[in-house]
KELUMKOL-735145 format. One line per 2 residues: number of its first residue (from 1); their letters; for each residue x, y negated, z of C-alpha. Coordinates in pm, 1 decimal. Last residue first. Example, Ala and Ser with C-alpha at 12.3 -4.5 7.8 and 13.67 -1.06 7.14 Angstrom:
<tortors>
2	SA	1367.0:106.0:714.0 | 1230.0:450.0:780.0
</tortors>
This chain:
<tortors>
318	XX	-1535.9:4758.6:-2855.8 | -1500.9:5030.2:-2591.9
316	XX	-1293.8:5013.6:-2274.2 | -1530.0:4781.8:-2090.3
314	XX	-1427.9:4720.1:-1732.0 | -1694.5:4775.0:-1468.4
312	XX	-1904.1:4522.7:-1274.5 | -1869.9:4681.9:-932.0
310	XX	-2078.0:4532.0:-650.7 | -1890.2:4346.5:-378.8
308	XX	-2124.1:4061.5:-278.6 | -2411.5:4286.4:-167.8
306	XX	-2163.2:4511.1:13.4 | -2285.9:4493.3:374.3
304	XX	-2440.0:4841.8:366.8 | -2790.2:4714.9:453.7
302	XX	-2731.1:4438.2:200.2 | -2659.0:4681.1:-81.8
300	XX	-2966.1:4891.9:-5.3 | -3187.1:4584.7:-4.3
298	XX	-3331.4:4477.4:327.3 | -3704.5:4470.9:403.4
296	XX	-3692.6:4718.1:690.0 | -3354.7:4732.8:859.4
294	XX	-3094.7:4997.5:783.1 | -2958.8:5199.7:1077.7
292	XX	-2585.1:5192.6:1141.7 | -2550.5:5498.0:1362.1
290	XX	-2412.6:5550.3:1711.7 | -2147.9:5797.6:1827.8
288	XX	-2300.2:6021.9:2091.2 | -2674.8:5970.4:2056.8
286	XX	-2680.3:5895.6:1683.1 | -2442.4:6175.8:1595.2
284	XX	-2648.3:6412.4:1808.5 | -2967.9:6307.7:1631.0
282	XX	-2806.5:6343.3:1288.4 | -2693.6:6700.1:1365.7
280	XX	-3044.0:6792.1:1482.3 | -3188.3:6641.4:1164.7
278	XX	-2951.5:6851.4:954.2 | -3050.7:7169.6:1133.1
276	XX	-3418.4:7085.8:1082.2 | -3369.8:7015.4:712.2
274	XX	-3187.7:7346.4:668.8 | -3469.0:7539.2:840.0
272	XX	-3742.2:7359.0:644.1 | -3573.1:7442.5:311.1
270	XX	-3489.2:7144.7:92.5 | -3120.5:7219.0:54.1
268	XX	-2865.9:7031.6:258.3 | -2560.4:6812.1:217.1
266	XX	-2478.5:6565.5:494.4 | -2308.0:6254.2:358.3
264	XX	-2066.8:6104.9:608.0 | -1947.8:5774.4:751.0
262	XX	-1741.0:5462.7:689.5 | -1414.1:5654.1:692.9
260	XX	-1107.4:5590.2:904.6 | -969.9:5939.4:831.4
258	XX	-931.1:6020.6:1199.9 | -1259.3:5856.3:1303.8
256	XX	-1476.1:6004.9:1028.0 | -1328.2:6352.2:1075.7
254	XX	-1385.1:6332.8:1450.7 | -1748.9:6232.4:1404.2
252	XX	-1805.7:6534.1:1180.3 | -1638.1:6765.5:1429.9
250	XX	-1863.3:6623.2:1702.7 | -2177.2:6697.6:1500.9
248	XX	-2074.2:7034.2:1355.5 | -2219.9:7257.4:1626.7
246	XX	-2560.5:7093.6:1591.9 | -2580.4:7159.4:1218.3
244	XX	-2445.6:7051.0:879.3 | -2429.4:7302.2:591.2
242	XX	-2174.6:7112.2:380.2 | -2034.6:6779.1:495.0
240	XX	-1923.8:6530.9:229.2 | -1703.2:6257.0:371.0
238	XX	-1796.1:5893.9:312.7 | -1598.3:5601.7:173.9
236	XX	-1752.5:5256.8:121.7 | -1584.3:5045.3:-143.3
234	XX	-1501.4:4683.1:-60.0 | -1403.6:4487.3:-365.5
232	XX	-1057.9:4331.4:-385.3 | -936.2:4547.5:-676.1
230	XX	-555.6:4515.7:-662.4 | -475.2:4883.4:-730.4
228	XX	-800.5:5078.2:-711.1 | -615.0:5392.2:-816.6
226	XX	-372.9:5355.2:-524.3 | -661.2:5322.4:-278.7
224	XX	-826.1:5630.0:-431.0 | -501.9:5824.6:-395.3
222	XX	-499.4:5756.1:-21.0 | -860.6:5873.1:8.4
220	XX	-785.8:6186.2:-195.7 | -481.5:6275.6:16.1
218	XX	-665.3:6218.3:344.4 | -948.1:6450.6:240.7
216	XX	-701.3:6714.5:118.0 | -531.6:6711.1:456.3
214	XX	-859.5:6717.2:648.1 | -989.4:7028.4:470.8
212	XX	-1203.7:7150.8:179.8 | -1260.3:6803.3:33.9
210	XX	-1574.5:6639.5:-106.2 | -1517.0:6264.9:-83.1
208	XX	-1837.7:6064.8:-127.9 | -1739.5:5729.1:-276.9
206	XX	-1983.3:5437.7:-247.2 | -1980.5:5124.9:-463.6
204	XX	-1821.8:5331.4:-736.3 | -1750.8:5218.1:-1092.2
202	XX	-1382.7:5158.3:-1162.0 | -1216.9:5335.2:-869.0
200	XX	-1450.9:5634.3:-890.6 | -1390.8:5675.7:-1264.8
198	XX	-1013.9:5641.2:-1227.3 | -1011.1:5892.1:-936.0
196	XX	-1197.9:6174.9:-1110.9 | -876.9:6345.8:-1226.9
194	XX	-769.4:6369.0:-862.4 | -1051.3:6611.2:-784.1
192	XX	-1347.0:6619.5:-544.8 | -1487.5:6268.2:-560.8
190	XX	-1867.0:6227.6:-570.9 | -1961.8:5879.9:-692.1
188	XX	-2237.7:5661.1:-545.7 | -2345.3:5371.1:-769.0
186	XX	-2580.4:5104.7:-632.3 | -2882.5:5001.4:-838.0
184	XX	-2851.2:4654.2:-992.2 | -2876.9:4287.5:-893.8
182	XX	-3036.2:4385.5:-559.3 | -3391.7:4297.9:-665.1
180	XX	-3353.1:4421.3:-1024.5 | -3301.8:4196.8:-1325.6
178	XX	-3605.3:4219.0:-1551.1 | -3674.0:4535.7:-1754.5
176	XX	-3649.0:4537.1:-2135.1 | -3273.1:4595.9:-2121.6
174	XX	-3083.3:4396.1:-2382.1 | -2964.6:4591.6:-2567.7
172	XX	-2754.7:4687.1:-2870.6 | -2641.9:5032.8:-2767.4
170	XX	-2415.5:5244.1:-2990.8 | -2270.5:5541.9:-2807.6
168	XX	-2012.4:5820.5:-2828.1 | -1716.5:5680.4:-3021.6
166	XX	-1799.1:5333.8:-2882.3 | -2009.4:5031.6:-2974.0
164	XX	-2186.9:4822.4:-2708.7 | -2368.2:4518.7:-2847.7
162	XX	-2470.3:4390.4:-2499.6 | -2765.4:4177.7:-2604.9
160	XX	-2841.5:3882.9:-2381.9 | -3127.1:3739.4:-2176.1
158	XX	-3075.4:3390.5:-2030.7 | -3170.1:3199.3:-2348.1
156	XX	-3483.8:3414.8:-2365.8 | -3627.5:3254.8:-2052.5
154	XX	-3897.9:3496.1:-1940.6 | -4263.0:3524.9:-1848.0
152	XX	-4434.5:3381.6:-2155.3 | -4800.9:3284.3:-2172.3
150	XX	-4705.1:2932.4:-2278.0 | -4908.3:2748.4:-2015.3
148	XX	-4891.8:3027.9:-1761.2 | -4510.0:3023.7:-1750.3
146	XX	-4346.1:3306.0:-1558.2 | -3967.4:3270.7:-1530.0
144	XX	-3761.1:3591.1:-1529.8 | -3423.9:3476.7:-1661.2
142	XX	-3342.4:3315.3:-1325.3 | -3041.2:3535.3:-1256.1
140	XX	-2911.2:3654.3:-1594.6 | -3080.0:3947.9:-1765.4
138	XX	-2824.9:4162.4:-1951.6 | -2658.7:4255.5:-1619.7
136	XX	-2845.7:4584.5:-1577.3 | -2768.4:4658.3:-1942.1
134	XX	-2399.5:4585.7:-1886.1 | -2375.6:4814.0:-1583.6
132	XX	-2566.3:5092.6:-1758.8 | -2346.4:5068.8:-2067.4
130	XX	-2027.7:5079.2:-1860.6 | -2153.7:5390.4:-1680.9
128	XX	-2208.0:5574.8:-2011.5 | -1869.3:5466.2:-2146.2
126	XX	-1702.5:5596.6:-1829.7 | -1899.4:5922.0:-1850.9
124	XX	-1779.2:5971.9:-2209.6 | -1416.2:5921.7:-2107.4
122	XX	-1463.5:6146.8:-1804.5 | -1610.9:6424.3:-2017.9
120	XX	-1333.6:6403.6:-2274.2 | -1067.6:6413.2:-2000.6
118	XX	-1219.3:6706.9:-1812.3 | -1047.3:6967.0:-2032.2
116	XX	-1268.6:7257.1:-2136.3 | -1277.9:7168.6:-2502.8
114	XX	-1513.0:7055.6:-2779.0 | -1783.7:6882.0:-2577.5
112	XX	-1949.8:6697.3:-2863.6 | -2123.0:7018.3:-2972.1
110	XX	-2373.3:7040.1:-2689.3 | -2542.1:7360.3:-2569.8
108	XX	-2253.5:7562.6:-2427.9 | -2122.6:7281.3:-2208.6
106	XX	-2473.8:7207.8:-2085.6 | -2531.3:7569.9:-1980.6
104	XX	-2193.4:7584.7:-1805.7 | -2278.9:7264.5:-1612.0
102	XX	-2103.0:6958.2:-1740.8 | -1906.8:6728.2:-1510.1
100	XX	-1958.7:6355.1:-1456.5 | -2287.4:6363.1:-1264.9
98	XX	-2356.0:6001.0:-1176.2 | -2505.6:5932.5:-831.9
96	XX	-2735.5:5636.3:-893.6 | -2891.2:5412.6:-628.5
94	XX	-3219.3:5240.1:-554.3 | -3317.5:5036.5:-247.3
92	XX	-3396.4:4697.8:-401.9 | -3767.4:4652.7:-334.6
90	XX	-3837.7:5022.7:-373.8 | -4047.6:4995.6:-690.5
88	XX	-3815.0:4730.9:-837.8 | -3507.3:4948.1:-780.1
86	XX	-3693.6:5246.6:-923.6 | -3766.8:5044.2:-1237.8
84	XX	-3397.5:4960.4:-1269.3 | -3320.9:5332.2:-1234.0
82	XX	-3564.7:5431.9:-1506.1 | -3448.1:5152.6:-1738.3
80	XX	-3079.7:5233.9:-1702.8 | -3161.9:5602.4:-1755.7
78	XX	-3341.5:5526.3:-2081.4 | -3065.8:5298.1:-2209.9
76	XX	-2797.0:5556.3:-2130.0 | -2962.8:5814.4:-2357.8
74	XX	-2941.7:6176.2:-2245.3 | -2630.7:6369.4:-2149.8
72	XX	-2292.4:6274.3:-2004.0 | -2352.7:6039.5:-1710.9
70	XX	-2599.1:6293.5:-1572.6 | -2839.2:6218.5:-1290.4
68	XX	-2825.0:6219.0:-911.2 | -3084.4:5969.8:-788.4
66	XX	-3009.8:5772.4:-472.5 | -3298.2:5644.9:-258.8
64	XX	-3188.0:5397.3:9.1 | -3379.3:5418.9:337.1
62	XX	-3572.6:5126.2:478.0 | -3932.7:5110.8:350.4
60	XX	-4032.6:5466.8:260.0 | -4350.2:5630.7:125.0
58	XX	-4386.1:5381.0:-159.8 | -4064.7:5488.3:-332.4
56	XX	-4087.3:5860.4:-254.1 | -4302.5:5946.5:-556.2
54	XX	-4069.7:5745.3:-778.3 | -3770.7:5933.5:-637.1
52	XX	-3939.6:6262.3:-733.0 | -3972.3:6131.5:-1087.9
50	XX	-3603.9:6045.4:-1110.0 | -3474.3:6356.3:-928.4
48	XX	-3628.2:6630.0:-1145.7 | -3907.1:6824.4:-986.2
46	XX	-4049.8:7178.3:-999.1 | -3703.1:7329.1:-962.6
44	XX	-3609.5:7595.9:-1218.9 | -3599.6:7956.9:-1107.8
42	XX	-3426.7:8172.8:-846.9 | -3076.9:8145.9:-990.6
40	XX	-3007.2:7825.5:-806.6 | -2809.0:7509.4:-858.5
38	XX	-3003.3:7228.0:-699.2 | -3086.7:6908.3:-883.1
36	XX	-2978.3:6618.7:-659.6 | -3183.3:6367.9:-462.7
34	XX	-2959.7:6150.7:-244.9 | -3109.8:6003.9:73.0
32	XX	-2976.5:5679.4:214.3 | -2889.4:5498.7:538.2
30	XX	-3002.0:5771.5:776.3 | -3173.2:5654.1:1094.7
28	XX	-3371.2:5955.1:1218.7 | -3697.5:5794.7:1104.2
26	XX	-3559.5:5772.0:749.7 | -3448.9:6134.6:759.5
24	XX	-3791.5:6245.1:883.3 | -3968.6:6051.4:607.2
22	XX	-3728.9:6205.2:353.4 | -3801.5:6557.5:478.4
20	XX	-4177.9:6509.3:496.0 | -4200.1:6373.3:142.2
18	XX	-3976.8:6649.3:5.5 | -4168.5:6927.9:178.5
16	XX	-4501.2:6778.5:64.0 | -4372.3:6769.6:-294.3
14	XX	-4272.8:7134.9:-271.7 | -3915.5:7266.2:-262.2
12	XX	-3885.9:7638.2:-342.1 | -3739.4:7586.5:-689.2
10	XX	-3445.2:7390.8:-549.6 | -3378.8:7019.4:-513.5
8	XX	-3050.2:6974.5:-330.7 | -3125.5:6712.6:-65.7
6	XX	-2837.4:6482.4:25.2 | -2841.8:6293.3:353.3
4	XX	-2653.3:5974.3:430.9 | -2504.1:5882.3:767.6
2	XX	-2320.1:5554.9:818.6 | -2124.6:5519.9:1141.8
</tortors>
């Protein structure tokens, strides 16, 4: 069983708290930790996920580090570069959890979002993800070639512009960061609604299904297989578990077995009490059901067994 942990970054989370929590999760055998901005009315968090991930990069050597960041706002080129840099810093253990829905504050602040239907957001998010995939692929394997005699470090014939034009974005490329250790950061998509199925089917390496009950969970997983159609890639499916604890451990294992999932993502805030409850749940899962623990020195994709199944996307723009 794969077990990932998600930390919702709230205003009360200190850097020491975050470092200790991720170190404890890695020691407990989790495959990855997702860093997500928490929704709280008690003040803004001190950290945003990208910079916090950078601080964690040299404090870990096995666990994947997934950054939750918007696929709607900001410049795709900048996020592609930040995540590629994180993949280099971690030796190939970076991931991206795209946020494909606007918060109320975002929806009120940006004019492009002209209605409350999710279709316009999903179309923009799809373009955003396509750009990241193409930028990460703009350096061919072998393009980085240091040459002391010439003073150059790259083979320009293996580096390509992407020339991406769409209603929302114009990105010429290429990325100014060499190809990352695992080809590109992995993409982990939260799936809670049927309208999100096309995005998950096209771009996800990992799908975290957030369902209120077993019936809804089974329905979303079945619909995901239909949406994937003839795609031969292996996509890992995990169930989202809110407020995990000791009492939930066997229930969690039962959900994974009945739905034939690859594992779970345990959602928690950064409070010491919540971290402790989550660690207790992980320990019971490990003792009673066994965990797939990543090995030191492996890329995130290889530790999951999907290094040959990474999504490449399908361009819908010109």
